[in-house]
LOKOLTOR-19274 format. One record per residue (C-alpha): x negated, y negated, z negated; residue number from 1. Coordinates in Angstrom, 2 decimals. Each point is the difference from the previous one (the first is absolute). Layout:
N
         x         y         z    nr
         X         Y         Z   NUM
...
end
This chain:
204
         x         y         z    nr
    -10.11    -72.43    -26.70     1
     -3.23      0.69      2.01     2
     -0.10      3.69      1.10     3
     -3.21      1.94      0.72     4
      0.26      1.92      3.12     5
      1.19      3.53      0.05     6
     -2.77      2.68      0.80     7
      1.99      3.20      1.12     8
     -3.51      1.60      0.99     9
     -1.12     -0.08     -3.38    10
      2.85      2.24     -1.24    11
     -0.37      3.98     -0.07    12
      2.69      2.42      0.93    13
      1.95      1.37     -3.14    14
     -0.96      3.33     -1.33    15
      1.66      2.77      2.23    16
      0.89     -2.56      2.77    17
      1.93      1.25      2.96    18
      1.09     -2.49      2.61    19
      3.78      0.46      0.84    20
      1.19      0.69      3.59    21
      3.39     -1.72      0.20    22
      1.93     -0.67      3.16    23
      3.34     -1.73     -1.24    24
      0.14     -3.28     -1.37    25
     -1.94     -0.20     -3.08    26
      0.71     -1.89     -3.24    27
     -2.05     -0.63     -3.28    28
      0.82     -0.08     -3.42    29
     -2.87     -1.35     -2.46    30
      0.58      1.02     -3.53    31
      2.79      2.71      0.40    32
      0.18      0.99     -3.74    33
      2.13      2.95     -0.40    34
      1.29     -0.31      3.43    35
      3.53     -1.12     -0.49    36
     -0.16     -2.32      3.08    37
     -2.05      2.09      2.14    38
      2.18      3.03     -0.34    39
      3.11     -2.05      0.71    40
     -1.42     -1.94      2.96    41
     -1.00      3.38      1.66    42
      3.34      1.48     -0.60    43
      1.80     -2.99      1.31    44
     -2.45     -0.52      3.22    45
     -0.73      3.49      1.59    46
     -1.46     -1.64      3.02    47
     -2.37     -2.10     -2.00    48
     -3.38      1.28     -1.84    49
     -0.92     -1.51     -3.32    50
     -3.53      0.50     -1.57    51
      0.42     -0.66     -3.58    52
     -3.17     -0.48     -2.15    53
     -0.07      0.20     -3.99    54
     -3.30     -0.15     -1.78    55
      1.24      1.05     -3.41    56
     -0.34      3.86     -0.34    57
      2.91      0.68     -2.04    58
      2.57     -2.04      1.86    59
     -1.44      1.57      3.14    60
      0.55      3.44     -1.05    61
      3.70     -0.61     -0.83    62
      0.47     -1.61      3.53    63
     -1.77      2.59      2.02    64
      1.90      2.83     -2.05    65
      3.16     -1.73      1.06    66
     -1.10     -0.61      3.64    67
     -0.73      3.81      0.23    68
      3.34      0.93     -1.24    69
      1.73     -1.97      2.43    70
     -2.15      1.19      3.07    71
     -0.24     -3.33      1.63    72
     -2.02      0.10      2.98    73
      0.03     -3.73      0.49    74
     -1.51     -0.92     -3.13    75
     -3.85      0.21     -1.12    76
     -0.69     -0.43     -3.84    77
     -3.56     -1.10     -0.29    78
     -2.06      0.11     -3.42    79
     -2.68     -2.68      0.44    80
     -0.84     -3.73     -0.19    81
      1.79     -1.68      2.61    82
     -2.76     -2.27      1.13    83
     -2.63      2.55      1.22    84
      2.82      2.41      1.25    85
      1.36     -2.69      2.24    86
     -3.26     -0.92      1.51    87
     -1.03      3.34      0.81    88
      3.45      1.43      0.99    89
      1.82     -2.85      2.05    90
     -0.70     -1.22      3.30    91
      0.54     -3.73      1.09    92
      3.82     -0.83      0.47    93
      0.99      3.48     -1.22    94
      2.48     -1.09     -2.59    95
      3.77     -0.51      0.84    96
      0.53     -1.46     -3.78    97
     -1.72     -0.08     -3.48    98
      1.84      0.27     -3.47    99
     -1.61     -1.30     -3.09   100
      2.73      0.46     -2.71   101
     -0.88     -1.37     -3.40   102
     -3.74      0.09     -0.20   103
     -2.09     -0.62     -2.91   104
      0.32     -3.77     -0.51   105
     -3.68     -0.06     -1.16   106
      0.59     -2.59     -2.87   107
     -3.77     -0.28     -0.76   108
     -1.32      0.24      3.36   109
      2.07     -2.14      2.60   110
     -2.62      0.80      2.75   111
      1.09      3.70     -0.24   112
      3.59     -0.96      1.29   113
      0.69      1.27      3.55   114
      0.54     -3.38      1.68   115
     -3.23     -1.42     -1.63   116
     -2.14      2.88      1.14   117
     -2.63     -0.21      2.91   118
      1.64      3.57      1.12   119
      3.44     -1.66      0.69   120
     -1.59     -1.30      3.32   121
     -0.78      3.49      0.75   122
      3.26      1.43     -0.80   123
      1.36     -2.75      2.46   124
     -2.21      1.45      2.78   125
      1.53      3.48     -0.56   126
      3.60     -1.18      0.58   127
      1.47     -0.42      3.48   128
      1.48     -3.43      1.32   129
      3.40     -0.39     -1.71   130
     -0.59      2.61     -2.69   131
      1.41     -0.97     -3.36   132
     -1.77      0.05     -3.46   133
      2.23     -0.08     -2.99   134
     -1.23     -0.74     -3.56   135
      2.07      0.24     -3.04   136
     -0.38     -1.03     -3.66   137
      1.90     -1.11     -3.32   138
     -2.48     -2.64     -0.73   139
      1.10     -3.52      1.63   140
     -3.41     -1.61     -0.12   141
     -1.58      3.15      1.95   142
      2.28     -0.43      2.76   143
     -0.28     -3.80      0.03   144
     -3.75      0.20      0.33   145
      0.36      2.92      2.63   146
      2.31     -2.36      1.94   147
     -2.48     -2.86     -0.29   148
     -3.01      2.33      1.06   149
      2.04      1.20      2.88   150
      0.47     -3.52      1.25   151
     -3.49     -1.58     -0.80   152
     -2.46      2.87      0.26   153
      1.61      2.29      2.65   154
      1.93     -2.35      2.06   155
      3.09      1.82     -0.11   156
      3.79     -0.93     -0.69   157
      1.31      2.09     -2.94   158
      3.62      0.51     -1.07   159
      0.53      0.15     -3.68   160
      3.29      1.40     -1.23   161
      1.43      1.63     -3.35   162
      0.47      3.50      0.17   163
      3.45      1.42     -0.03   164
      1.15      0.91     -3.38   165
      1.26      3.55      0.90   166
     -3.40      0.79      1.72   167
     -1.80      3.11     -1.00   168
     -3.03      0.27      2.08   169
     -2.62      0.78     -2.91   170
      0.15      1.10     -3.67   171
     -1.30     -3.29     -1.07   172
      2.60     -1.99      2.28   173
      2.83      2.20     -1.73   174
     -1.39     -0.80     -3.56   175
     -0.43     -3.80      0.61   176
      3.34     -0.42      1.50   177
      1.58      1.93     -2.73   178
     -1.53     -2.18     -2.60   179
      1.69     -3.19      2.04   180
     -3.13     -1.12      1.29   181
     -0.29     -1.41      3.29   182
     -2.28      1.53      2.59   183
     -1.39     -1.69      3.06   184
     -0.98      0.87      3.61   185
     -2.45     -1.50      2.51   186
      0.34      0.96      3.63   187
     -2.66     -0.72      2.31   188
      0.06      0.67      3.75   189
     -3.32      0.07      2.04   190
      0.69     -2.36      3.06   191
     -0.94      0.96      3.42   192
     -3.48     -1.11      0.65   193
     -0.98     -0.22     -3.42   194
     -3.96      0.47     -0.12   195
     -2.02      1.38     -2.80   196
     -4.09      0.78     -0.21   197
      1.21      3.74      0.03   198
      2.06      0.38      3.11   199
     -2.64      1.98      1.74   200
     -1.58      1.70     -2.99   201
      0.24      3.85     -0.71   202
     -2.05      2.44     -1.59   203
     -2.79      1.25      2.45   204
end
């Protein structure tokens, strides 16, 4: 697959955008849904800060309401498209980890799958050395393609495993496992010294 180069300078900031000021280790979740994983992560990791982005309005509203009720000061729910938000909000090497749990498999548009997108190189540039990215799906062909792209396109060493049958990170995960489906997880660690074209790029 030949990727066009990602051009962050072409992206406008989301409406009402405010750049967050975060001093603790920060993590990013893309496609947080109704926030099941994000809320659990923030409660279980009070020393870590999670930015959780959801684009769909009704899901985000549910998530934001639950977050407000719990008064978690280490969780930032964001209603936005993840790509322009990440471009405008995050500095190079600023993320300690990334979660992409049960993304839309884009069956009719494979170029929109995360590891197939030019944006993935930019996302890697925002990760610190040794930061981990976790991708989960219930579609074996999706995880196999992601594994191949990680190796061939991004020169990374992925680890793929089956998700524990008792796992309950997201509503999708609960539903799929309850139906007896196998869910898959891919883990990528950004190696020391890994280079991208965006390592020095930040919004001016």
